[in-house]
C-alpha positions as CSV (number, residue, x, y, z in Angstrom):
1,M,0.0,0.0,0.0
2,R,1.4,3.4,-1.0
3,K,1.9,5.7,2.0
4,P,-0.1,9.0,2.1
5,F,1.8,11.8,0.3
6,Q,3.5,14.3,2.6
7,R,4.9,17.1,0.4
8,I,8.4,18.2,1.3
9,P,8.6,22.0,1.2
10,R,10.4,23.4,-1.8
11,D,14.1,23.7,-0.8
12,G,16.3,26.7,-1.5
13,Y,18.1,25.2,-4.5
14,E,14.9,24.1,-6.3
15,Q,13.5,27.6,-5.7
16,K,16.6,29.1,-7.1
17,L,16.3,27.0,-10.2
18,I,12.6,28.0,-10.6
19,D,13.6,31.7,-10.3
20,M,16.3,31.2,-12.9
21,A,13.9,29.4,-15.3
22,A,11.4,32.2,-14.9
23,E,14.1,34.8,-15.8
24,L,15.9,32.9,-18.5
25,L,13.4,30.6,-20.2
26,P,10.2,32.5,-21.3
27,A,8.9,29.6,-23.4
28,C,10.2,26.7,-21.3
29,A,9.5,27.6,-17.7
30,R,6.4,25.5,-17.8
31,T,4.2,24.7,-14.8
32,P,1.1,22.4,-14.7
33,T,-1.3,25.2,-13.8
34,M,0.5,28.1,-15.5
35,S,1.3,29.5,-12.1
36,L,4.7,29.5,-10.3
37,E,2.9,28.1,-7.3
38,S,2.8,24.7,-9.0
39,A,6.3,24.9,-10.5
40,I,8.4,21.7,-10.3
41,V,12.0,21.1,-11.3
42,V,12.3,17.5,-12.2
43,K,15.4,15.6,-10.9
44,E,14.7,12.2,-12.4
45,G,12.0,9.8,-13.5
46,H,11.7,6.0,-13.2
47,G,8.7,4.0,-14.3
48,S,5.4,5.7,-13.4
49,K,7.1,8.2,-11.0
50,I,9.0,11.5,-11.2
51,T,11.0,13.1,-8.4
52,D,11.5,16.8,-8.0
53,M,14.7,18.5,-6.7
54,S,13.3,18.8,-3.2
55,G,12.7,15.0,-3.1
56,N,9.0,14.8,-3.7
57,E,7.9,11.7,-5.7
58,Y,4.8,12.0,-7.9
59,I,2.7,9.5,-9.8
60,D,3.1,10.9,-13.3
61,Y,0.2,11.1,-15.7
62,L,1.7,14.0,-17.6
63,L,4.3,11.6,-19.1
64,G,6.1,14.4,-20.9
65,S,2.8,15.3,-22.6
66,G,2.5,11.7,-23.8
67,P,5.7,10.3,-25.1
68,I,6.6,8.3,-22.0
69,F,4.0,5.6,-22.8
70,L,6.4,2.9,-21.5
71,G,7.3,4.9,-18.4
72,H,10.5,6.8,-17.5
73,A,13.9,5.2,-18.1
74,H,12.4,1.9,-19.3
75,P,15.2,-0.7,-19.0
76,A,14.9,-2.0,-22.6
77,I,15.0,1.6,-24.0
78,V,18.0,2.6,-21.9
79,K,19.9,-0.6,-22.8
80,A,19.3,-0.2,-26.6
81,V,20.1,3.5,-26.6
82,R,23.3,3.0,-24.5
83,E,24.6,0.3,-26.9
84,T,23.8,2.3,-30.0
85,L,25.3,5.6,-28.6
86,E,28.7,4.0,-28.4
87,G,28.7,3.7,-32.2
88,G,27.9,7.3,-32.9
89,S,24.8,9.5,-32.7
90,S,24.1,11.2,-36.0
91,F,25.3,10.8,-39.6
92,L,22.8,12.5,-42.0
93,L,23.0,9.2,-43.9
94,P,20.8,6.0,-43.8
95,N,21.6,3.7,-40.9
96,E,20.3,0.4,-39.9
97,P,17.9,1.6,-37.1
98,S,16.2,4.1,-39.4
99,I,15.7,1.5,-42.2
100,L,14.4,-1.1,-39.8
101,L,12.1,1.4,-38.1
102,A,10.7,2.5,-41.5
103,E,10.0,-1.2,-42.2
104,E,8.1,-1.6,-38.9
105,L,6.1,1.6,-39.4
106,V,4.9,0.3,-42.8
107,K,3.8,-2.9,-41.2
108,A,2.0,-1.1,-38.3
109,V,0.4,2.0,-39.7
110,P,-2.5,1.3,-42.1
111,C,-1.9,4.3,-44.4
112,A,1.9,3.8,-44.5
113,E,3.6,2.8,-47.8
114,K,6.6,5.1,-47.4
115,I,8.1,7.0,-44.5
116,C,9.9,10.3,-43.9
117,F,11.4,11.0,-40.5
118,G,11.4,14.3,-38.6
119,N,12.3,15.3,-35.0
120,T,9.0,16.8,-33.6
121,G,5.3,16.5,-34.1
122,S,5.5,20.0,-35.7
123,D,7.9,18.7,-38.3
124,A,5.6,15.8,-39.2
125,T,2.4,17.9,-39.6
126,L,4.3,20.6,-41.5
127,F,5.9,17.9,-43.8
128,S,2.4,16.3,-44.3
129,I,0.9,19.6,-45.4
130,R,3.8,20.4,-47.7
131,L,3.4,17.0,-49.4
132,A,-0.3,17.5,-49.8
133,R,0.3,20.8,-51.5
134,A,2.8,19.4,-53.9
135,F,0.5,16.5,-54.8
136,R,-2.5,18.7,-55.3
137,K,-0.7,21.7,-56.7
138,R,-3.0,23.8,-54.4
139,D,-2.3,26.0,-51.4
140,K,-5.3,26.0,-49.0
141,I,-5.5,23.7,-46.0
142,L,-8.7,22.9,-44.0
143,K,-8.2,22.3,-40.3
144,F,-10.7,21.9,-37.5
145,E,-11.5,24.5,-34.8
146,G,-9.9,23.6,-31.6
147,G,-7.4,21.2,-33.2
148,Y,-3.7,21.5,-32.4
149,H,-1.1,20.5,-35.0
150,G,2.1,22.0,-33.7
151,Q,3.9,25.2,-34.3
152,G,3.8,25.7,-38.1
153,D,2.3,29.1,-39.1
154,H,-0.5,27.5,-41.1
155,V,-1.7,25.3,-38.4
156,L,-1.2,27.6,-35.4
157,M,-4.7,28.8,-36.2
158,S,-8.0,28.4,-34.4
159,N,-6.6,25.9,-31.9
160,Q,-7.6,25.1,-28.3
161,W,-6.4,28.4,-27.0
162,T,-8.5,30.6,-29.3
163,K,-10.2,33.3,-27.4
164,E,-12.5,34.8,-30.0
165,T,-14.0,32.9,-32.9
166,K,-14.9,34.0,-36.4
167,A,-17.6,32.8,-38.7
168,Y,-16.6,29.6,-40.5
169,P,-14.3,29.1,-42.4
170,A,-12.2,32.1,-41.3
171,P,-9.2,31.2,-39.1
172,V,-8.0,32.9,-36.0
173,P,-4.2,33.2,-35.5
174,N,-3.0,31.8,-32.1
175,S,0.3,33.6,-32.0
176,E,1.9,37.0,-32.8
177,G,4.5,36.9,-35.5
178,I,2.4,35.0,-38.1
179,P,2.2,36.8,-41.4
180,K,-1.3,38.1,-42.2
181,S,-1.0,36.5,-45.7
182,V,-1.0,33.0,-44.1
183,E,-4.6,33.4,-43.0
184,E,-5.7,33.4,-46.7
185,D,-4.6,29.8,-47.1
186,V,-6.3,28.3,-44.1
187,L,-10.0,27.3,-43.8
188,V,-11.6,26.2,-40.5
189,A,-14.5,23.8,-39.9
190,P,-16.2,22.6,-36.8
191,F,-15.1,19.2,-35.5
192,N,-18.0,16.6,-35.5
193,N,-20.2,18.7,-37.8
194,L,-20.0,16.7,-41.0
195,D,-22.7,18.6,-42.8
196,L,-21.0,22.0,-42.5
197,T,-17.6,20.5,-43.1
198,V,-18.8,18.9,-46.4
199,D,-20.3,22.2,-47.4
200,I,-17.0,24.0,-46.8
201,I,-15.1,21.4,-48.7
202,E,-17.5,21.4,-51.7
203,K,-17.3,25.2,-52.0
204,N,-13.5,25.2,-51.8
205,R,-12.7,21.8,-53.5
206,D,-10.8,23.4,-56.4
207,D,-8.5,25.3,-54.1
208,L,-7.9,22.7,-51.3
209,A,-4.6,21.0,-51.0
210,G,-5.6,18.9,-48.0
211,V,-7.6,18.4,-44.9
212,I,-5.8,17.8,-41.6
213,V,-7.6,16.5,-38.5
214,E,-6.9,15.0,-35.1
215,P,-9.0,11.8,-35.2
216,M,-9.6,12.3,-31.5
217,Q,-9.5,16.1,-31.2
218,R,-7.6,16.7,-28.0
219,T,-9.9,14.5,-25.8
220,I,-13.1,15.0,-27.9
221,P,-13.8,11.7,-29.6
222,P,-15.3,11.7,-33.2
223,Q,-19.0,11.1,-33.3
224,P,-20.2,8.1,-35.2
225,G,-19.8,8.6,-39.0
226,F,-17.8,11.8,-38.7
227,L,-14.4,10.4,-39.7
228,E,-16.0,8.1,-42.2
229,G,-17.8,11.0,-43.8
230,L,-14.7,13.0,-43.9
231,R,-12.9,10.2,-45.6
232,E,-15.6,9.9,-48.2
233,I,-15.8,13.5,-49.2
234,T,-12.0,14.0,-49.4
235,A,-11.7,10.8,-51.5
236,R,-14.4,11.9,-53.8
237,H,-12.6,15.0,-54.7
238,E,-9.1,13.4,-54.5
239,I,-8.1,15.8,-51.6
240,P,-5.5,14.2,-49.3
241,L,-6.8,13.5,-45.9
242,I,-4.2,13.9,-43.2
243,F,-4.5,12.4,-39.7
244,D,-2.5,14.1,-37.0
245,E,-1.7,11.1,-34.9
246,V,1.1,12.6,-32.9
247,V,-0.9,11.9,-29.8
248,T,-3.1,8.9,-30.9
249,G,-0.5,7.0,-32.9
250,F,0.5,3.8,-31.0
251,R,-1.5,5.0,-28.0
252,L,-5.0,4.1,-29.0
253,A,-3.8,0.9,-30.7
254,Y,-0.7,-0.4,-32.3
255,G,-2.0,0.9,-35.6
256,G,-3.1,4.2,-34.0
257,A,-6.5,5.9,-34.4
258,Q,-6.6,4.5,-37.9
259,E,-6.9,1.0,-36.5
260,Y,-9.0,2.0,-33.5
261,Y,-11.6,4.0,-35.4
262,G,-11.3,2.0,-38.7
263,V,-10.7,4.9,-41.0
264,T,-7.5,5.1,-43.2
265,P,-6.2,8.6,-44.3
266,D,-3.8,9.3,-47.1
267,L,-1.1,10.7,-44.9
268,C,-0.5,10.7,-41.2
269,A,1.9,12.4,-38.7
270,I,3.1,10.3,-35.8
271,G,5.5,10.8,-32.9
272,K,5.0,10.8,-29.2
273,S,4.1,7.2,-28.1
274,M,6.7,5.6,-30.4
275,S,9.5,7.8,-29.2
276,A,10.0,6.7,-25.6
277,G,10.9,10.3,-24.9
278,H,13.4,10.7,-27.7
279,P,13.1,13.4,-30.4
280,I,11.5,11.6,-33.4
281,S,8.5,11.9,-35.6
282,A,7.4,10.5,-38.9
283,V,5.2,11.2,-41.9
284,C,3.6,8.0,-43.2
285,G,1.6,7.8,-46.4
286,R,0.7,6.8,-49.8
287,A,3.6,6.1,-52.1
288,D,2.4,8.4,-54.9
289,I,2.4,11.3,-52.4
290,M,5.5,10.4,-50.5
291,E,7.6,10.0,-53.6
292,F,7.8,13.8,-53.9
293,A,10.4,13.7,-51.2
294,E,12.8,11.4,-53.2
295,G,16.3,12.9,-53.3
296,I,16.8,12.6,-57.0
297,R,14.0,15.2,-57.5
298,R,16.4,17.8,-56.2
299,I,18.1,17.4,-59.6
300,T,15.1,16.7,-61.8
301,G,12.7,19.1,-60.1
302,N,9.3,18.7,-58.6
303,Y,10.9,18.1,-55.2
304,V,9.5,18.5,-51.7
305,S,12.1,19.2,-49.0
306,L,11.4,17.1,-45.9
307,T,14.7,17.0,-44.0
308,G,16.5,18.0,-40.8
309,T,20.1,17.4,-39.6
310,Y,19.0,14.9,-36.9
311,S,16.1,13.3,-38.9
312,G,16.4,9.5,-38.8
313,N,19.3,9.6,-36.4
314,P,20.2,6.2,-35.0
315,I,19.7,7.0,-31.4
316,S,16.1,8.1,-31.7
317,C,15.3,5.3,-34.2
318,T,16.8,2.7,-31.9
319,A,14.7,4.1,-29.0
320,A,11.6,3.8,-31.2
321,L,12.4,0.3,-32.3
322,A,12.8,-0.8,-28.7
323,A,9.6,0.9,-27.7
324,L,7.6,-0.7,-30.5
325,K,9.0,-4.1,-29.6
326,E,7.6,-3.6,-26.1
327,L,4.2,-2.4,-27.4
328,R,3.9,-5.6,-29.5
329,R,4.0,-7.7,-26.3
330,E,0.8,-9.7,-25.7
331,G,-1.7,-7.9,-23.5
332,V,-0.1,-4.5,-23.4
333,Y,-3.0,-2.5,-24.8
334,E,-5.6,-4.6,-22.9
335,S,-3.8,-3.6,-19.7
336,V,-3.5,0.1,-20.6
337,F,-7.2,0.2,-21.5
338,A,-8.3,-1.6,-18.3
339,K,-6.3,0.8,-16.1
340,G,-7.4,3.8,-18.0
341,T,-11.1,2.8,-18.0
342,K,-10.9,2.2,-14.2
343,L,-9.4,5.7,-13.5
344,K,-11.6,7.5,-16.1
345,N,-14.7,6.0,-14.6
346,A,-13.6,6.7,-11.1
347,L,-12.9,10.4,-11.9
348,Q,-16.4,10.8,-13.4
349,K,-17.9,9.1,-10.3
350,S,-16.1,11.4,-7.9
351,L,-17.2,14.5,-9.8
352,D,-20.8,13.2,-9.9
353,K,-20.8,12.3,-6.2
354,A,-19.6,15.8,-5.4
355,G,-22.3,17.4,-7.5
356,I,-19.8,19.1,-9.7
357,P,-21.1,19.3,-13.3
358,A,-18.3,17.8,-15.5
359,Q,-17.7,15.3,-18.3
360,V,-14.7,13.1,-18.5
361,L,-14.0,12.8,-22.2
362,G,-11.5,10.9,-24.3
363,E,-10.4,7.3,-24.6
364,P,-9.0,5.2,-21.7
365,P,-5.3,5.8,-22.6
366,A,-5.9,9.6,-22.7
367,F,-8.7,11.6,-21.2
368,Q,-9.6,14.7,-19.2
369,P,-12.4,16.3,-17.2
370,W,-14.3,19.2,-18.7
371,F,-16.2,21.2,-16.1
372,S,-19.4,22.1,-17.9
373,E,-23.1,21.3,-17.6
374,S,-23.5,21.3,-21.4
375,E,-22.6,18.5,-23.7
376,I,-19.1,19.0,-25.2
377,F,-18.7,17.7,-28.7
378,D,-16.5,20.4,-30.4
379,F,-14.5,23.5,-29.7
380,R,-17.3,26.0,-29.3
381,S,-19.3,23.7,-27.0
382,S,-16.1,23.2,-24.9
383,Q,-16.0,27.0,-24.3
384,A,-18.7,26.6,-21.8
385,S,-16.3,24.7,-19.5
386,N,-14.7,26.3,-16.5
387,P,-10.9,26.2,-16.8
388,M,-10.3,27.6,-13.3
389,L,-11.9,24.5,-11.8
390,N,-9.5,22.4,-13.9
391,F,-6.5,24.3,-12.6
392,Q,-7.7,24.1,-9.1
393,L,-8.0,20.3,-9.5
394,L,-4.5,20.1,-10.8
395,Q,-3.1,22.0,-7.8
396,E,-5.1,19.8,-5.4
397,L,-3.7,16.7,-7.1
398,I,-0.1,18.0,-7.1
399,D,-0.4,18.7,-3.3
400,R,-1.4,15.0,-2.9
401,G,1.4,13.5,-5.0
402,V,-0.3,13.1,-8.4
403,L,0.9,15.0,-11.5
404,K,-1.1,15.5,-14.7
405,G,-1.0,18.1,-17.4
406,H,-3.3,21.1,-17.8
407,E,-5.4,18.9,-20.2
408,K,-5.0,15.1,-20.1
409,F,-4.4,12.1,-17.9
410,F,-2.0,10.0,-19.9
411,I,-1.9,6.3,-18.9
412,S,1.3,4.4,-19.3
413,T,2.0,0.7,-19.6
414,V,3.8,0.8,-16.2
415,H,1.2,2.5,-14.1
416,S,0.5,-0.2,-11.5
417,D,-2.8,-1.2,-9.9
418,E,-1.4,0.4,-6.7
419,D,-0.8,3.6,-8.6
420,I,-4.4,3.6,-10.0
421,D,-6.0,2.8,-6.6
422,F,-3.9,5.5,-4.9
423,T,-4.8,8.0,-7.6
424,I,-8.5,7.2,-7.2
425,D,-8.3,7.9,-3.5
426,V,-6.5,11.1,-4.2
427,I,-9.0,12.2,-6.7
428,D,-11.9,11.6,-4.3
429,D,-10.1,13.9,-1.7
430,A,-9.1,16.5,-4.3
431,V,-12.6,16.7,-5.8
432,Q,-14.1,17.2,-2.3
433,A,-11.7,20.0,-1.8
434,L,-13.0,21.7,-4.9
435,K,-16.5,22.0,-3.2
436,G,-15.0,24.0,-0.4
């Protein structure tokens, strides 16, 4: 039985590091609740736990925002990376791990015929869009309001942090520094509204290069028929459909959301859950689209540049190969789904018992509470939720030894039954504190 959490007060050195981060790292001094009150400087992570510089150990459901699907410092990953590192870390040339990983991705991912590696999820979504534009010889991209696809200018539009909306299909930039001209090439549709999405596509079909979607948008699942309808309308007009599976790939199933929901896109971006915490992503897709990245085209023309100095490096590829081997073990996904279902249902039960209007949405490997009385099915309906209650819950959990992100609970393969049971008790206590 895990002992009750007694938080050790933040020591002077950790406070000094927090102060330094706040001064020196404007983009990277992250805290779970966006407040310095919840700031943690991580010392190390092992399995399902992380430890801060003051010695507090937390059950970790943040998991680096998802990549640590196998837990921290998994022995098989550490061993494989250590052995490979002794032979060099980066070559900008093909290497055995990158070729073997590409082979495994083609086997695993339904849409994958060819592969191109990147280093981040943003790389993979940017590369996917560039390929679609080359294939279609068009510029406009349709995305869904509330969807997050990384840091590229064209997708940093109308995401989950949008404060004021516009009439569809006009986009809303989510960052300063994006050229005004970029907005002209982005269309926005409402997730889970197939009729309006079809209407927007029909009206713009001659200008569309592609449609990009998170098959599970943040933690909002697709309604029955939505992804299927999206597949049908894009196929009818030969518009590439791109699944952003940076979060869902290898997490919802070994074949990702494509396998889980039974809909195959033309291209997909994958990353987090195959990476075991190492910087790697991949674009997977149809051969006739992916072939635009062939190196010989630099000479003959009609070439799409999809490269980076560290893309396909042997260290990250070795980590991914080792991670995928672990994920192929019998019963891995059944176990994750069982633990995730238990915790997800317990969270909803605690909120209901406390009389706090909320919906716990997502799938068992990744879910979150939305504090709202109204049904949430897309971005605009989610705007009725109360983010302050969510941040209060996060702080209550941290104070009790449980860490999650400002959005999701991520479940790992190494969260134990004891972890889950302890977390359920903590959630009960934390939710009751919200009432006060």
